N, C-alpha and C positions, 0 to 999 in steps of 0.2 A: 208742373209742365214749365212753366215759366221762369221758376226758379231753378230749375235744372238746365234749362236754358242758357240763363244767366251765368251761374257757375260755370258752365262750358264755354262760354264767349270771355270770361275772366281768365279760365285757366289757359285757353290758347294765346289770348294777349300776353299773358304772363311768361308763355312760354316763347312764343316771337319775338318778343323784348329780350328774352334771356339768349336766344341762340344768335339775336341778329349783331351786326357793330352797334355801338353806342349812339342812339340818335339823340338829335338834339331837341331841345323842349324841354321846362321843369317838369312835365308829366312823366315822360319818358324817362328821366334821368333818375325821379324819385322812384317810378317804379323799377327800375334796374337796381338801384341801390338796394330796396326793401327785399327784391329774391336774392341777391348777392349776400345781403346779412343773415338771409335765412338759410342759405346752403352753407354761409361759412359757419353758424351755430351749430348745424346738424355735423358738418364734419369736425368739428371741435369737440363737440361733445361724445361723437362715436370714438374721436383719439382718446380722450378722458376716461371713457371706459373701458376700452382696450389696455389703455398702460394702468388702470387700476386693479382691472381682473386679472392681469398676466403678472402682476408685482413686479412690475419692471423699475416701478418706483414709489415715492410714497403718494398720498392722496394730494398734498399741498404742490408737492412740484408736479404732478401730473395735471393739477389744475392752473398754473401758471403757464406750463406749456401748451395746454388746451387754448388758454385765453389767449396766447400770443397767436397762436396759429389761425383762430378764430378771426383775429383783427386783421392779420397778414393775410389770409383767402380771401377775406371779406373785401378787402382792398385790391387785390389781384384779379379776382372775379369781374369787379366793377370795371377794371382798365383794360382788361383783356379778354377777347371773345374765344381765343387761342387755350386760355387758362380755364373759362368756363367749359370748353369742350373736352379738355384734358380731365378736368376734374368728374364730370361725368362718367368719361370711359373709364377712370379709376376706379369709381364706386361700381362699374358694372365688371371690372377686371377681377376685383375682388370674389365676383361669383364665378369666374371661368376659369382657364388653365392656370392663369398667375395665380388666383387665391388659391387654385388647389394644391400649386405647388408651396406655396406659402403655409398652409394648413400642415402640408405632408411635413415640412419640416418643422413646425414647430411640435407635431406628434413625436418625430423621430427624438427631436431633443428631449422632450418630456420623458419619452421610453428611457432614453439612454441614461440621462441624470439621476433617477428615479431607480433605476435597475442597478447601476454601478453602486451608487450610495448604498442601496440594499446589501448586496453582494458584499462589499466593504465591510459593512457594519457587523454580519452576520460571522464573517471570518477574523475581525476583531474579537466578537464575543467568544468564538471558539477557543481563540487563543487566550483570552482571560480566564476561561473555563479551565484550560489546562494549566497556566499558571496557579491559577487558585487551588486546584485539587492536588499539586504536586507540593505547595506549601502548606496543604493540610496534613498531606502525609508526614512531612518533614516534623512538625508539630505533634503529631500523633505518635512517633516512634518514642518522644519522650515520656510517653505515660504508657501506651500500650505497643508493646507486651513487656515492657521493663519493669513496671509496676508486678508482672506475676512472675520475672525472674527472680525480683527481690523476694518477694513472698517464699516462692521455693528455695532460695537460699536459705532465707529464715529458716523454713522448716526442717530443711534437712540438719542444719546446725543444732536446731532444737532436738532433734532425734537422736543427733550424735552425743548431745549433752544428756540425755536420758539413758543412752545405752552404755556410754562412756567403752569405747573399744578399746583404747588404749590407756588407762590411769596411769599406769607408771611411768609412761613417755608424754603426754599431752598432757595439759590440764586445760580444761574449757573451763570459760566464766558462764555464768549463765545468762548473760544476755549480750546482742550481738547487734552493732549498728552496721546496715546496709546501705549504700548509697550508689546510683549510676548517673553516669555522664555521656552523652551521646557527643563525639566530635562530628558536629555537621556544619562546621564554618566553611569549609568548600562548599558544600551545597547549597549553603543559604546564601553566600555571595555570589554564586552560578543564577541561582533564582533569583536574587535581587538586579543582577547583571541583565538577566533574560527579559524581565520584567521593564526595566529601563528602556532598552532596545526597542520591547513591543510598542512601549507607551511614548518613544521618540519615533517611531514611525507610524504610529495612530495620529500622533499630532500632526507630523508633516503631509500625510495624507488626507486628513481633515482639513487642513488649511487649504492644501491645493483643491480639494473638493468642494470648498465653501467657495474660494476664489473663481473657481471654473463653473459654479452653480451662479455666482452672482453676474459674472461676465456673461456666462452662456445664454441666461434670460434676455439678457438686455442685445447681444448678438443677434440672436434667433428672431427678437423683435425688428432690428433695425433691416436683418437679412430677410424677412417677408415682407417687409416694407419695399424695401428695393427690388425685391421679384416684382410686384406688382408693378411699381414704378415704372421700370424698365420695359416692362411687358406692356404696359399701356403708350409707353414712348414708342418701341419698334413698332406697334401695330399703326400707331397715328402717322409715323414717319413714312410708313411703308402706302399707307392710305393717300397721302399728301405728296408721295413721290410723282416723278415723270411718269413711270410704269406702273401707278398706283390704280389706272382704269383696269390693269388684270390684276390686281391684287384681291384674290376670292370673291370674283366678278361672277355669281351665280345665281344671285337673286332675282327675283321679279319683283320691284316693289311697285306701288301705287302710282310713281311718277313714270315709270316705264311704261305700263299699261296705258297711261293719258299719252304718252309720245308714240307709243304703237297706233292709237287710235286717231291722231293728229296725221300720222302718216298715211293711213286708210283712208281718211276724208280728202286727204289731197292727192288720191289715186296713185302713191306711191308703195313699194314691197314694204308688207307686214309681216310679222312674226305671230302673231297670235291669231288662234289658239296654236299651243305647241304640240308637235304630234307626241307618240307615245316615249318614244326613245328621247326625245326634249324632254318629256316630265321627269326623268330618273334623273336625267343631266341638271337639269334648272328647278332652282324651288321659290315658288311664290310665298313671298312674306307681306304680310304678318299671318303666321300657321302656326297652331298646336300640332298638326299632321306632321310627322316626323317620315323623310324622305328616307332612300336606302343609303346615302350620303351622310344624312345626319345620323342616323342609327349608327354607322359605322364610326361617327368620331364621338357618338356617347360611348361607344363601346372602348375606344382608346381613351376617353376620360377617365374610364374606370379602370383600366389598366394598370397605371402607377399606384391608383390606391388599392389595389389588390395585392400588388407585389409589396408595399411597405405594412401591409396589415400582417402579411405573412413572415416580414422582417421583424416587425413589433411582438408579434406571437412568440418567435423564436426569443428574443429575448427575455421576454416575461415568463417563458418555461425553464429557460437557464436561471432565473432569477428564484422562479418558485421551486424549483428541481433541487437546489441549494437550501433553501427554506426545508423543504420535506426531507430531506437527507438528516439535518441535523436534529428536526423534530423527532424522526424515526428513532435515531440514536440515542438521544435523550429519551423516550420512552422505552427503549429496550433497557438503558442504564438502569431506570428507575424502577422498572420490574423486577431486575436482578436481585435474588434474595443475598442478604449477608452471609458472608463466609463463617462457620461457628468453627473455631480452632479449639478442640479438645487437650485440656493439660492434665497427666496423671503421672503421679511417681508414688512406688508402692517401697516399702521397706519392711524387711522377715527379720525379726529378731527373736531368736529363742522361740521357733514357731510360732510367733504372733505377728500377723499380717497389719501394719499400719500405711495408710497411703494419704497421699494430699492429691484435691482434685480442683482444678479450676477450669474456666473456656473464657475466651474472647472472641468478639466479631470482629471482620475486617470487611469493608466494602470497597469494591473495585474502584468505583468512583465516588467521590464526596457527595452527597445530595445538596449540599449548600453550594456546590459549583457546577451545577448541571447547565450545559449550556441553554440560553433561552434565546432561538431563532426569531428574528422581526422580518415583518412584511408588510409592506403598505400600498397593496393593490388598488386600494381604493383612491391613494390620493394620484397615482397613475391614470386608472381607467376611468375616473369621472370627468377629466379633463378631456381622456380619449374619446370617451363615448359621445360628448359634445362633439369633439372635432370629425368624427366619424359619422354622424348625423347630419353634420353640416354639410360634410362631403357627398353625402348620398343626394341630398335635396340640391346641393349646386349639380351632380350629375344630371338629375333629371331637368334641372333648367337651365342646363348648358346649351341645347339648340336654341331656346328661347332667348337667353343672353347675349349668344351670337349676333341672331336677328337683330335684337335691340340694340346691339352696338353699331351696326352698321349703319340702322335707321336714325339713331343720334349723329353719328359723322357726317350722316347726307343731310341732315338737317341744320347744321354749323355751316355746311360748305355746299351749299347748292349746284354751283357752278362744277365743283370736282363730280358731283353726281352726274350731272347733265354731261359731263364727259364718257363717264363710265357706261351709262345709258346708249349713248352713241357707239361707245365700241362693242358691249355686249349684244346691241341691234344688229349691227352690223356682221359682228362673227357668228350669229346664229343664222344670218342670211347668207354667209359664205359658207359654211356648212352644209345647208340645203341645196346650194348649188352645186358644189361637190359630189355632192350624195346622187344628184339628179343627173348630172353628169357620167357619174360611174355607173349608175341603172341604165342610162341610155347606152353607154359603151358597152354593157355587158348584153342588153338586149341585142344590139346588134352583131356582137360576136355569136350569141346562139341563133340569130336568124341565119347568119353566114354559114354556121356549122349545119345547120338542118338543112340548107340549100345544097351545100356540097355532097352531104349525105344521100340526098334525094340524086343529083346525077350519078353519083358511084354505082357501078352496075351491080 
């Protein structure tokens, strides 16, 4: 028990040193410097993990940036209480609406980049497959069925030599050479031109996609970081503004309870305990019990998440539909049997029948040129699953983080908290006074109405 008490005392001393203005004395300066260095190291390590995991830059560059951020943040945290407050609020904002928006932006970027890349790759494979099949058909024309034509001509010639239908007019040699050539230069040039055009388009789009992905990953990181920073700055600015006493001032803190208790002991009006209606309007913190307002806020927190999940699913469905379409066509073409073309020629000479038969097969689509669709759902769904799980956790903790955000701000700026307490205390008293006045007027009107009703005949 003594050890736990000592640990708690040390923890409270460190927290008091961190949230207060820099105090004089070597011991206080040393303690504050130690705490600031630890916080700077945590921020730098977190940034290193984010940069390396998101493949925004190489490990060496990420390490250099993280070390620079660690030293810079440690120095700034030591010299300014406002920076210390902002850094803590920044970490809390990563788990609130700003962090949610940053994660949604990152998830949308992952889905769009991967799906567009998949769709483009599948279209490219389909175009390559069609070009390959046309080229194979062009080459096959030089072999089949021309070789059967040559054999047929040779057989007809041999039959003519054997029967000698016009011996006095035509003399046939015993041997004939037959050759064939296909004039496919125009087709070949057109196929080559088409292939070069497709390759040029593929190279241009590939370069554009690579550049877009390279810039996009870094832009998403910067944009996500900017969203959290701007959101944190807006919150702190509204909290410290002249009208900051009105900003989200619906929470009953421990200091508010102590203030109300002092008012009670001084014989002045107090507001605690709250009535039934006020308990629905004001929230006592810290607490894990969610009020109606907090439940509505949690629901609104999840609304953009659900909308973007639908958008992500739509992009995934388009990508998967194209993959499944090409895959189904490929299976159908593979199952199509080759067409057997029969070849039969007969010759009757003096009642004797002689014939030449052959056959060859033609495939509708070349087996070696079948389109091979690709899909990389794992590359998108693994990071998306992590993002979705984190979003669900943040949604469940959003109410607690909001409470913690206000408590942290109050710890760094006690004068502002006292101003907010005075405003909220007087606000509750004014509302009660108005409610009592309305109640008295209502009762008086009811009594007057009953009196005149009694006088009426």
